[in-house]
C-alpha positions in Angstrom: 1.4 7.5 15.3 5.2 7.0 15.3 7.0 7.7 12.0 10.7 7.1 11.0 12.5 8.8 8.1 15.8 7.1 7.0 17.9 9.0 4.5 21.7 9.4 4.4 21.3 12.9 3.1 20.6 15.0 6.2 19.0 17.9 4.2 16.6 15.5 2.5 15.7 13.7 5.8 15.0 17.1 7.5 12.9 18.2 4.5 10.8 15.1 4.6 10.4 15.4 8.3 9.3 19.0 7.9 6.7 18.0 5.3 5.3 15.4 7.7 5.1 18.0 10.5 3.2 20.3 8.1 0.9 17.4 7.1 -0.2 16.8 10.7 -0.5 20.4 11.6 -4.3 20.6 11.0 -5.0 17.0 12.1 -6.2 16.0 15.6 -3.7 13.2 15.9 -0.8 12.4 18.2 2.3 11.7 16.2 6.1 11.8 16.3 8.7 11.9 13.5 12.3 10.6 14.1 15.1 10.9 11.6 17.9 8.4 10.8 20.8 9.2 8.6 21.8 5.6 7.7 20.3 2.2 7.2 22.8 0.8 9.7 21.6 3.2 12.4 18.0 2.1 11.9 18.9 -1.6 12.0 20.6 -1.2 15.4 17.1 -0.7 16.8 16.4 -4.5 16.6 12.9 -5.2 18.0 12.4 -1.5 18.9 11.5 -1.1 15.2 8.1 -2.5 16.3 7.4 0.8 18.0 7.0 2.5 14.6 3.9 2.6 12.5 5.4 4.0 9.3 8.9 4.1 7.9 10.0 6.3 5.0 13.2 4.8 3.4 15.6 6.2 0.8 16.8 3.5 -1.5 20.3 4.7 -2.4 22.3 4.6 0.9 26.0 3.6 1.1 26.0 1.2 4.1 22.6 -0.6 4.0 20.3 0.4 1.2 16.6 0.9 1.5 15.7 -2.5 0.2 18.0 -4.2 2.7 16.5 -2.2 5.5 12.9 -3.0 4.3 13.8 -6.7 4.3 15.1 -6.4 7.8 11.9 -4.6 8.9 9.8 -7.4 7.4 11.6 -10.0 9.5 10.0 -8.3 12.5 6.6 -7.2 11.2 4.3 -7.3 8.2 2.2 -4.5 9.5 4.7 -1.6 9.6 3.9 0.6 6.7 6.9 1.2 4.4 7.2 4.0 1.8 10.3 4.5 -0.4 11.4 8.0 -1.3 14.3 8.0 -3.8 15.7 9.4 -7.0 16.1 5.8 -8.3 12.7 5.4 -9.8 13.8 2.6 -12.1 13.7 0.3 -9.1 10.1 1.1 -8.2 8.6 -2.3 -8.9 11.2 -3.9 -6.6 9.8 -1.8 -3.8 6.5 -3.6 -3.9 8.2 -6.9 -3.0 8.2 -5.4 0.5 4.5 -4.5 0.4 5.4 -0.8 0.2 2.5 1.5 0.2 4.2 4.0 -2.2 7.4 4.6 -4.2 7.9 8.3 -4.3 10.2 10.1 -6.7 12.5 12.4 -4.7 13.8 14.8 -7.3 10.5 16.4 -8.4 8.6 19.5 -7.5 5.7 17.3 -6.5 7.5 15.7 -3.5 5.4 17.4 -0.9 2.2 16.6 -2.7 3.3 12.9 -3.1 4.1 12.6 0.6 0.7 14.1 1.6 -1.0 11.6 -0.7 1.0 8.8 0.8 0.0 9.8 4.3 -3.6 10.0 3.3 -3.3 6.3 2.2 -1.5 5.5 5.4 -4.2 6.9 7.6 -6.9 5.1 5.6 -5.1 1.8 5.9 -4.4 2.2 9.6 -8.0 3.3 10.4 -9.5 0.3 8.7 -6.7 -2.3 9.2 -8.2 -5.5 10.5 -11.6 -3.8 10.7 -13.5 -5.7 8.0 -13.5 -9.5 8.1 -15.5 -12.1 6.3 -15.5 -15.9 6.4 -15.1 -17.8 3.2 -14.7 -21.5 2.5 -11.2 -22.2 1.1 -10.2 -25.8 0.3 -13.2 -27.1 2.3 -12.1 -25.1 5.3 -13.5 -21.9 6.7 -11.0 -19.0 6.4 -11.4 -15.6 7.8 -10.1 -13.0 5.4 -9.3 -9.4 6.3 -10.9 -7.6 3.5 -8.8 -4.5 3.9 -5.8 -6.6 2.9 -7.4 -7.9 -0.3 -5.7 -6.1 -3.2 -7.8 -7.7 -5.9 -10.0 -10.7 -6.7 -9.7 -12.7 -9.8 -12.0 -15.3 -11.4 -10.8 -18.1 -13.6 -12.1 -21.6 -14.5 -15.1 -21.4 -12.0 -12.7 -20.5 -9.2 -12.2 -17.2 -7.4 -8.7 -16.2 -6.2 -8.2 -13.6 -3.5 -4.9 -11.8 -3.8 -3.9 -10.8 -0.2 -1.1 -8.3 0.6 1.5 -9.3 3.3 5.1 -10.2 3.5 4.5 -12.0 0.2 1.3 -11.9 -1.9 -0.8 -14.7 -0.6 -3.6 -16.3 -2.5 -6.8 -17.9 -1.3 -8.9 -19.9 -3.8 -12.6 -20.3 -3.5 -15.1 -22.4 -5.5 -17.6 -19.8 -6.3 -18.7 -17.3 -9.0 -17.4 -13.7 -9.0 -20.9 -12.4 -9.2 -21.7 -14.0 -5.8 -18.5 -12.6 -4.3 -19.4 -9.1 -5.6 -22.8 -9.3 -3.9 -21.1 -10.4 -0.6 -18.8 -7.4 -0.8 -21.6 -5.0 -1.6 -21.4 -3.3 1.8 -17.7 -2.5 1.5 -17.3 0.6 -0.7 -13.6 0.2 -1.4 -14.3 -2.7 -3.8 -15.3 -2.2 -7.4 -15.9 -4.6 -10.3 -13.6 -3.4 -13.1 -13.9 -6.4 -15.4 -15.9 -9.6 -15.9 -13.0 -11.4 -14.2 -11.7 -8.9 -11.7 -12.8 -7.0 -8.5 -10.3 -4.4 -7.3 -9.7 -2.8 -3.9 -9.5 0.9 -4.8 -7.1 1.6 -2.0 -4.4 -0.3 -3.9 -5.0 1.4 -7.3 -1.8 3.3 -8.1 -2.9 4.7 -11.5 -5.8 4.4 -14.0 -5.4 5.5 -17.6 -5.8 4.3 -21.2 -8.2 1.5 -20.2 -5.8 0.0 -17.7 -5.5 0.0 -13.9 -2.0 -0.3 -12.3 -2.0 -1.7 -8.8 0.5 -1.0 -6.1 2.3 -4.3 -6.7 2.7 -3.6 -10.4 -0.2 -5.8 -11.6 -1.9 -4.3 -14.7 -5.6 -5.0 -15.2 -7.4 -4.0 -18.4 -10.7 -2.3 -18.1 -13.3 -2.8 -20.9 -14.3 0.3 -22.8 -17.9 -0.1 -21.8 -16.9 0.1 -18.1 -14.0 2.5 -18.2 -15.7 5.8 -17.7 -17.7 4.5 -14.7 -14.8 2.8 -13.1 -12.4 5.7 -13.5 -15.0 8.1 -12.0 -15.5 5.8 -9.0 -11.8 5.4 -8.4 -11.1 9.2 -8.6 -14.0 10.0 -6.3 -12.8 7.3 -3.8 -9.3 8.7 -3.8 -10.5 12.3 -3.4 -12.2 11.3 -0.1 -9.0 9.9 1.5 
């Protein structure tokens, strides 16, 4: 696994690199971590950016900010995993326009823990990326959907909509009942029915509290009181196994 860290603050970049080194210490994985001290420096890589699996980006950089660099990366690849690390938490929702796996607050005493949790999610996504596929009929045509990339599934007016992560959120609409889709997904333990109208991929759950689920792209889904305890328990147990 090849990881890049881009932060104009040298001390911060070195600290993040050190945390990543510590994370991999007890894991039987080959990896490398490379540091960049400006967005411009990273963007000189051109298509060499494709050699990276994961990129950690600071948002507030003077030449090319993290969002600009993320947009540049997305011109080359939808599969490079991006995580933002920054003190500018007010821009967190904007980060998910680039399909960022996490938006991590920099100036907290939980930075190391947050990076570890982010890397757990990265490993999960990479291990299962493209692994689970299923064919559905969309608009009278067969469509193979990568289930790992399904963030959530929504039912409305006798139609089922698959919300798929990517450069942009793509939607596939199927004429079927959510109950039938739930049965078809029964062998995939990362999906859970959270509402009469919603099935969620637990990998993309950012937070669950107060009868609501917040997904990585900022979508908020209400959970009925009758389901909440069971749903919360399942999500927490799933996250603990990552």
